[in-house]
Structure formats: structure tokens, C-alpha cells
C-alpha positions in Angstrom: 121.3 -124.6 111.6 118.9 -126.6 110.3 116.2 -124.1 111.2 117.7 -121.2 110.0 117.8 -123.0 106.6 114.0 -124.0 106.5 113.2 -120.5 107.8 115.4 -119.1 104.8 113.4 -121.4 102.5 110.3 -120.4 103.7 110.7 -116.6 103.0 111.9 -117.7 99.4 108.9 -119.4 99.0 106.5 -116.7 100.3 107.9 -113.7 98.6 107.0 -114.4 95.4 103.7 -115.1 96.2 103.4 -112.2 98.4 104.6 -110.0 95.4 102.3 -111.3 93.3 99.1 -110.5 95.5 100.1 -107.0 96.4 101.1 -106.1 92.8 97.5 -107.0 91.8 96.0 -104.4 93.8 96.4 -102.0 91.4 95.3 -103.9 88.2 91.8 -103.1 86.9 89.4 -105.9 86.1 87.4 -103.9 83.3 86.7 -100.4 82.1 83.4 -98.0 81.7 83.0 -97.7 78.1 79.8 -95.5 78.3 78.1 -93.3 81.4 74.6 -91.8 80.8 74.0 -89.1 83.2 75.3 -89.1 86.9 77.1 -92.1 88.2 79.5 -92.8 91.1 82.0 -95.3 91.9 82.6 -96.0 95.7 86.1 -97.9 96.6 88.4 -97.7 99.8 90.0 -94.7 98.4 86.5 -92.8 98.5 83.9 -91.8 96.1 84.3 -90.3 92.8 82.4 -89.4 89.3 82.0 -92.0 86.9 83.4 -91.2 83.4 83.9 -93.4 80.2 87.7 -94.4 80.4 87.1 -95.2 84.3 88.8 -98.5 85.3 87.2 -100.5 87.2 88.5 -102.7 90.5 87.8 -105.4 92.6 85.7 -104.0 95.8 84.3 -101.2 93.5 80.4 -100.4 94.2 78.7 -98.5 91.4 75.4 -96.2 91.8 73.9 -94.9 89.2 71.3 -92.0 89.5 67.8 -90.6 88.2 67.8 -91.5 84.2 71.1 -92.6 84.5 73.2 -95.7 83.5 76.7 -97.0 82.4 78.3 -99.9 80.8 81.5 -101.8 81.8 83.5 -104.1 79.8 85.5 -107.0 81.9 88.9 -108.5 80.7 87.0 -111.3 79.6 85.1 -109.3 77.2 82.0 -109.8 79.2 79.4 -106.9 79.1 77.4 -105.5 81.8 74.8 -102.4 81.2 73.4 -100.9 84.6 70.2 -99.0 84.5 68.9 -95.9 86.7 68.7 -96.0 90.6 71.0 -99.0 90.7 73.7 -100.3 93.0 76.5 -103.0 91.7 79.2 -104.3 93.4 82.1 -106.2 91.9 82.9 -108.8 94.2 84.8 -111.0 92.6 86.9 -112.0 89.1 89.3 -114.3 88.6 90.4 -115.0 84.8 93.2 -117.3 83.6 93.8 -119.4 80.2 91.9 -122.5 81.7 89.4 -120.5 84.5 87.1 -117.7 84.7 84.9 -117.0 87.9 83.3 -113.7 89.1 80.7 -112.6 91.3 78.8 -109.6 91.4 76.3 -108.2 93.9 73.2 -106.3 92.4 71.9 -104.4 95.5 69.1 -102.9 93.6 68.1 -101.7 90.1 68.3 -103.1 86.7 71.1 -105.1 85.0 71.4 -106.5 81.5 74.4 -108.8 81.1 76.3 -110.5 78.0 78.5 -112.8 79.1 81.0 -114.6 76.0 81.3 -118.3 75.9 85.1 -118.9 75.6 85.9 -122.8 74.6 87.9 -124.7 76.7 87.9 -122.3 79.7 85.7 -123.3 83.0 83.2 -120.5 83.5 81.5 -119.8 86.9 79.9 -116.5 86.6 77.3 -115.5 89.1 74.8 -112.2 90.0 73.7 -112.1 93.2 70.5 -110.0 94.3 69.2 -109.5 97.7 67.0 -112.7 97.5 68.8 -115.0 94.9 71.8 -116.0 93.0 71.7 -116.7 88.8 74.8 -118.7 87.2 75.8 -117.9 83.9 77.7 -120.2 81.3 77.2 -118.0 78.3 74.2 -116.0 78.2 72.4 -112.7 77.5 70.2 -111.9 80.4 68.2 -109.1 82.3 68.1 -109.2 86.1 65.8 -106.8 88.3 67.3 -106.8 91.8 63.5 -107.2 93.3 64.2 -111.1 92.1 63.4 -110.9 88.6 65.6 -112.8 86.2 65.0 -113.2 82.4 67.3 -115.2 79.7 67.4 -113.2 76.1 69.6 -115.8 74.9 71.4 -119.0 76.3 70.5 -119.9 79.6 70.4 -118.8 83.3 70.4 -120.8 86.5 68.6 -119.1 89.4 68.6 -120.5 93.0 67.1 -118.8 96.1 69.4 -117.7 99.0 67.2 -117.2 101.7 64.8 -119.6 102.5 64.6 -121.7 99.2 67.8 -123.1 97.8 65.7 -124.7 94.8 67.4 -124.4 91.5 66.0 -123.8 88.3 67.1 -123.2 84.6 65.7 -120.3 82.9 66.1 -120.8 78.9 65.7 -118.6 76.1 62.5 -116.7 76.3 61.6 -117.6 79.7 61.7 -115.5 83.1 61.7 -116.7 86.8 61.0 -114.3 89.7 61.9 -115.3 93.5 58.4 -116.0 95.3 57.5 -115.0 98.7 58.4 -118.2 100.0 62.2 -117.6 98.6 61.9 -120.2 96.0 62.3 -119.3 92.1 59.2 -119.4 90.0 58.7 -122.2 87.7 60.3 -120.6 84.2 57.5 -119.1 81.7 57.6 -117.4 78.8 58.1 -113.8 79.7 55.2 -111.3 79.1 55.9 -108.6 76.5 55.3 -105.8 79.1 57.7 -106.8 81.2 60.2 -107.7 78.7 60.3 -104.2 77.5 60.8 -102.7 81.1 63.7 -104.6 81.6 65.1 -103.8 78.2 64.3 -100.2 78.3 65.4 -100.1 81.7 68.9 -101.0 81.0 69.5 -98.9 77.7 72.7 -97.1 77.8 73.7 -95.1 74.8 77.5 -95.4 73.8 79.1 -92.6 71.8 81.4 -93.9 69.7 84.4 -92.0 68.5 84.1 -90.7 65.0 87.0 -92.6 63.3 88.3 -96.3 63.7 91.8 -95.2 64.5 90.4 -93.4 67.8 88.0 -96.4 68.9 91.0 -99.0 68.4 93.2 -96.9 70.5 90.4 -96.8 73.5 90.0 -100.7 73.4 93.7 -102.0 72.7 93.8 -105.8 72.1 89.9 -106.3 71.7 86.9 -106.5 69.5 85.3 -102.8 69.3 82.3 -103.0 71.5 79.3 -101.6 69.4 76.3 -99.5 70.4 74.0 -102.7 69.7 76.0 -105.6 69.1 78.1 -108.1 71.7 81.8 -107.8 71.8 83.2 -110.9 70.5 86.1 -112.5 72.1 89.2 -111.8 70.7 92.1 -113.2 72.4 92.6 -115.1 75.7 94.2 -113.0 78.3 96.5 -114.5 80.7 95.8 -113.3 84.2 97.0 -114.5 87.8 94.3 -115.6 90.0 93.0 -112.2 91.8 91.8 -112.5 95.3 88.7 -110.9 96.2 88.5 -107.4 97.9 87.1 -106.8 100.9 85.0 -103.4 101.1 86.5 -101.6 104.2 84.0 -100.5 107.1 81.6 -97.4 106.2 82.3 -98.3 102.4 79.0 -100.7 102.4 77.8 -101.0 105.7 74.4 -102.0 104.8 74.0 -103.9 102.0 76.7 -106.7 101.9 76.9 -109.3 99.3 74.4 -111.8 100.1 76.8 -115.2 99.6 80.4 -115.6 101.0 83.1 -115.6 98.5 86.5 -117.9 99.4 89.3 -118.0 96.7 92.1 -120.1 97.8 95.7 -118.3 97.2 
């Protein structure tokens, strides 16, 4: 009798957790706000063309073609611009009233990230490339998957992951690149030609609706992102913890995320 009572108690405890986890599978973590040229998203359901308004989910893999690019606005108001011939995987995203944690894997190409600072919220946002990881608290940065990290505003923590785990802090106006020994170089002022290459390589034109009401309808509950402006944090969205999605076999057979991601339920 006692065993039956304990079993029933375990069932009642596990049911809410399981319901919460499975109900989040269809919850998006962001939205595509602009697409230039051709872009594709690959998920467990298959491959499809990316359009403005496409919802973003954990495990999604975005690929852009020649002379193409896209913008993604995440639920925490982080904004990512992906340049041409790039591949980006959304590996992890957690956003609660007290914690913000995410990991995106830039397999190839160039990326611009604008990460908003949110007072009172623990922030751990990382971008991984094949040879390094960049940690961001609140920053505007540019990344080339070849191993180049440029901080336009704020500061970025860069560490190698293959041969050298050394970490450096890249301040505004500086860049660091991963050397042949796997270590990040000492941060230095970025040469103008490299700065222009990164900026121009991640420019994505965003066509805004003609009237303000249409724009508000597209981005309910958020500040409206402008073409060249940083989207301001508008309100803290209370969201449950989201487990990282595992890419199914065949979706990403060659380019796996270079770091392990474990989130306890």
C-alpha cells in the first residue's frame, strides 16, 4: 500500500514537469525581422526558405546564400545580423525574470550581435566558432567564424577551445583573432580595413512598414527595431526554462557545436 502511495506521488510530481518541457517544444525564441536574398532554415522537420516573420526555434540552423543575409530579433531583445554564405545554429536559449543564457554556433561566415544589458538579470550569452568562444554581457560585436572578434561597444570575453583555453577581454574599438597555437591574440585597435569588412559583411537592409500601426502589429509588446538603431529592452518576458534541442541525425552531421551544453531541468 505504501509503495502504491509513493508511486502515485511521484506521478503527480513528474506530470507538471513533463507537461512543461513538452509544451515548450513549439515555443519560438525569436523572429526573423529581415531577409536579403536567399536564406534557408534547417530543423528536425526539414528545410524551408526563410522569410520575414519566420519564427525561430531551438535547434534551428540558418544558412544564407551569396549576397544574402538575415536579421533575428530574440525574445530578450538581442539582435543578430547574419552575413552572406554564413551558417548559424541556435543551440541554447533560456530567458527568465532572473536569468538569461544562450549559445549560438557560428559555423561559417560573419555575424553582428547587439546584446542588450538588462539590469538585475544574470546574463551568460556566448557565440561559438570552430576555434573559439566569445562571452558577452552587453555588447555590440562582430564575429568572423575564421576566428576574428571585434567589439564595437562594451566588452567581449574571448577564449580558445582547441589548444589554448586562455581568455582575453576585448574592449570597445579592439579586436582579437585566434592564432595558429589556438590562443586569442592580445587585443589591439582594429585596422580600418578590417573594421569596414566586418561591418559591410553583416549589413542587412530592413524594409519597414509604411505606417507606425503596421510596425506595432509586427512586433507586439516590443520597441520597434529600426534599420540602424539598437532595439531597446522594453519589458521582461517571464518564460520558463527551455531545454536545448538536440539536432537529429542528418540535420547537422558534419558541423557540430564545438562546446557541450548541459542545462539541468
